[in-house]
C-alpha positions in Angstrom: 24.3 4.8 17.5 25.2 4.4 14.0 23.3 2.3 11.5 23.4 2.2 7.6 20.6 1.3 5.1 20.8 0.5 1.3 17.4 1.8 -0.7 17.2 1.3 -4.3 15.9 4.9 -4.7 18.2 8.2 -5.8 19.0 10.3 -3.0 17.6 13.4 -4.4 14.1 11.6 -4.5 14.6 10.8 -0.7 15.5 14.5 -0.2 11.9 15.6 -1.8 10.3 13.4 0.6 12.1 14.3 4.0 11.7 18.0 2.8 7.7 17.2 3.4 6.9 16.7 7.0 3.2 15.0 6.0 5.4 12.4 4.0 7.4 11.9 6.5 4.7 11.1 9.0 3.1 8.6 6.5 6.8 6.8 6.4 7.0 6.4 10.2 5.8 2.6 10.9 3.1 2.6 13.3 2.5 6.0 13.8 -1.0 6.9 14.8 -1.3 10.9 14.2 -3.2 13.1 16.6 -6.1 15.2 14.7 -5.1 19.1 14.5 -1.3 18.6 15.9 2.0 18.9 14.2 2.6 16.4 11.1 4.9 14.5 13.0 3.2 14.1 15.9 1.1 11.2 17.4 1.2 7.8 19.4 3.8 5.1 18.3 3.9 1.7 19.8 7.5 0.0 19.9 7.8 -4.0 20.3 10.9 -4.8 22.3 10.8 -9.0 22.6 7.6 -9.7 23.9 6.7 -6.5 25.4 5.1 -3.3 24.0 5.7 0.1 24.8 3.6 3.2 23.5 4.8 6.5 23.5 3.1 10.0 22.7 5.1 12.7 21.4 6.4 14.8 18.4 9.6 14.7 16.0 10.8 17.8 14.2 12.8 17.2 10.9 15.1 19.9 9.4 17.5 20.3 6.5 20.8 21.4 7.5 23.2 23.2 4.9 25.6 20.4 4.3 22.4 18.4 3.0 21.8 16.3 6.3 19.0 16.3 8.2 18.5 16.7 11.9 15.6 15.1 13.6 14.8 16.1 17.3 12.1 14.5 19.1 10.7 13.9 22.6 7.8 11.3 23.8 6.1 10.3 27.1 5.0 6.9 27.9 1.0 6.9 27.2 0.8 4.6 30.4 3.4 5.3 32.6 5.8 8.2 33.8 8.8 7.4 31.2 10.0 9.6 28.7 12.2 9.3 25.6 14.7 12.2 24.1 15.9 11.5 20.7 18.3 13.4 18.6 19.3 12.0 15.2 21.2 13.0 12.2 20.3 11.3 8.7 22.7 11.8 5.7 22.0 10.2 2.1 25.1 9.4 0.3 24.6 8.2 -3.7 25.4 4.6 -4.6 25.2 2.3 -7.5 21.5 1.7 -8.4 20.1 3.8 -5.2 21.6 5.5 -1.9 22.7 5.0 1.6 20.7 6.1 4.7 23.1 6.9 7.5 21.8 7.2 10.8 24.0 8.8 13.6 22.6 10.0 16.9 21.9 9.6 20.7 18.8 8.6 22.7 18.1 9.1 26.5 15.3 7.1 28.1 13.4 6.3 31.3 10.9 4.2 32.4 9.7 0.6 31.6 12.3 0.7 28.7 14.9 0.8 31.0 14.1 -2.7 32.5 14.4 -4.7 29.4 17.3 -6.0 27.7 19.9 -3.5 26.1 20.3 -5.8 22.9 16.3 -6.5 22.6 15.9 -2.6 22.7 18.8 -1.9 20.1 17.2 -4.7 18.0 13.8 -2.9 17.9 15.1 0.3 17.3 17.2 -1.0 14.3 14.2 -2.8 13.1 12.3 0.8 13.3 14.9 2.8 11.1 15.1 -0.1 8.8 11.5 0.2 8.1 11.6 4.1 8.1 13.8 4.1 5.4 12.1 1.7 3.3 8.9 3.8 4.0 10.6 6.9 2.5 11.6 4.9 -0.7 8.3 3.8 -1.0 7.2 7.2 -0.9 9.7 8.3 -3.0 8.7 5.9 -5.9 5.1 6.3 -5.4 5.6 10.0 -6.0 7.8 9.6 -9.4 5.2 7.1 -10.8 2.1 9.6 -10.0 3.9 12.5 -11.8 4.8 10.3 -14.7 1.3 9.5 -15.1 -0.2 12.9 -14.7 2.3 13.8 -17.3 1.3 11.0 -19.6 -2.5 12.1 -19.1 -1.7 15.7 -20.0 0.0 14.8 -23.0 -2.8 12.2 -24.5 -5.4 15.0 -23.3 -3.9 17.7 -25.4 -2.3 15.9 -28.2 -5.2 15.4 -30.4 -6.8 18.7 -29.8 -3.9 20.5 -30.5 -3.1 18.7 -33.9 -6.9 18.7 -35.1 -7.0 15.0 -35.2 -10.2 14.5 -33.3 -12.9 12.5 -34.9 -16.2 11.2 -34.2 -16.1 7.7 -33.1 -18.0 5.4 -35.0 -21.1 4.1 -33.6 -20.8 0.8 -32.1 -22.2 -2.3 -34.2 -25.1 -4.2 -32.8 -24.2 -7.5 -31.9 -26.0 -10.1 -34.1 -27.3 -13.4 -32.5 -26.6 -15.5 -36.0 -22.8 -14.5 -36.0 -22.1 -15.3 -32.5 -20.2 -17.5 -31.0 -21.5 -19.9 -28.8 -19.7 -22.0 -26.1 -19.6 -25.4 -26.2 -22.4 -26.9 -24.2 -21.2 -28.7 -20.8 -23.0 -31.2 -19.0 -23.9 -30.9 -15.0 -26.5 -30.8 -12.5 -27.7 -27.0 -13.8 -27.8 -28.5 -17.3 -29.9 -31.6 -16.3 -32.3 -29.1 -14.6 -32.3 -27.0 -17.8 -33.4 -30.3 -19.7 -36.2 -30.7 -17.6 -37.5 -27.2 -17.6 -37.3 -27.6 -21.8 -39.1 -30.5 -21.2 -41.7 -28.9 -19.1 -42.1 -26.1 -21.8 -42.8 -28.7 -24.5 -45.1 -30.3 -22.9 -47.0 -27.3 -22.3 -47.0 -26.0 -25.7 -48.1 -29.4 -26.7 -51.2 -29.4 -24.8 -51.9 -26.0 -25.9 -51.7 -27.3 -29.6 -54.1 -30.3 -28.7 -56.6 -27.6 -27.4 -57.3 -25.7 -30.0 -60.1 -26.6 -31.9 -61.9 -28.0 -29.1 -64.8 -26.6 -27.2 -64.7 -24.5 -24.2 -66.5 -27.5 -22.2 -63.9 -30.3 -23.5 -61.2 -28.0 -22.7 -62.3 -27.2 -19.2 -63.1 -31.0 -18.2 -60.1 -32.8 -20.3 -57.9 -34.0 -17.8 -54.2 -32.7 -17.5 -51.3 -34.3 -19.4 -47.6 -34.7 -18.9 -46.1 -34.6 -15.2 -49.3 -33.0 -13.8 -51.7 -35.6 -15.1 -53.4 -37.2 -12.0 -51.7 -40.7 -10.6 -54.9 -43.2 -10.6 -56.1 -44.9 -7.1 -54.9 -48.1 -6.6 -57.5 -51.1 -7.7 -58.5 -53.2 -4.7 -59.3 -57.0 -5.4 -62.5 -58.1 -3.5 -62.8 -61.9 -3.9 -66.1 -63.3 -5.6 -69.2 -63.9 -3.0 -68.7 -67.9 -3.1 -65.4 -67.6 -2.0 -66.6 -65.1 1.0 -69.2 -67.4 2.7 -66.5 -70.1 2.6 -64.6 -69.7 5.5 -67.6 -69.7 7.8 -69.1 -72.5 6.3 -65.9 -74.6 7.2 -65.8 -73.2 10.6 -69.4 -74.3 11.1 -68.9 -77.8 9.7 -65.9 -78.2 12.1 -68.1 -76.9 14.9 -70.9 -79.6 14.0 -68.5 -82.5 13.8 -66.9 -81.8 17.1 -70.3 -81.5 18.9 -71.5 -84.7 16.8 -68.3 -86.6 18.2 -69.1 -85.7 22.1 -72.6 -86.7 21.9 -71.7 -90.3 20.7 -69.1 -90.5 23.3 -71.4 -89.9 26.0 -73.9 -92.2 24.7 -71.4 -95.3 24.8 
């Protein structure tokens, strides 16, 4: 198997990452490291099409005399009896604005992975190698930025003290309420509630002002004003006395007339 990937990072920076097993372990996509195990050891899930196979094993990375890296690894299925053995060579070649990572190696496997289509397995391995190269480049870039940030911070810390230009910082000025810029008022539901609260405060202040100079008895018995004033009870209109007896009298007169008419008919 041969595969090449271009990354926008110098080859020397990638070599620094490959020389550090801990950084190599962080660059392996999806690797879950085991506590207390080798730096590049743990569980790795590989997705092939709609299937996924989880392996548990270890990988060793060593630098050769020609500047390339030898990768050897063994793993077994976490749920099954299958296993995988890998022998890989990683070579770095300088290119314009970066370098080219070349993979060359062989692998032997048995178990579930052999039941899957060969094209799907090859595509999954290719994606894994591409992501591994991208993670190596990211780790190299982060290391470069961290070194620059540390060097800049050290220079800033040493320069003022060495030159004797340290001065006491001026006392901060207290903000003034008269010179501060106030934002333009905006109207909305919250502003309407604030206006209602302001009106309540104004009513309470007016009530306190009207109570000044009045006796304690007058203040105690004075009715509340404003929105807290009691609501007067509705007045019921009662009919006058003559109208109150008009209906019974009319009913009595009608009944008397009916009785008189019936008596006259019987006499006839």
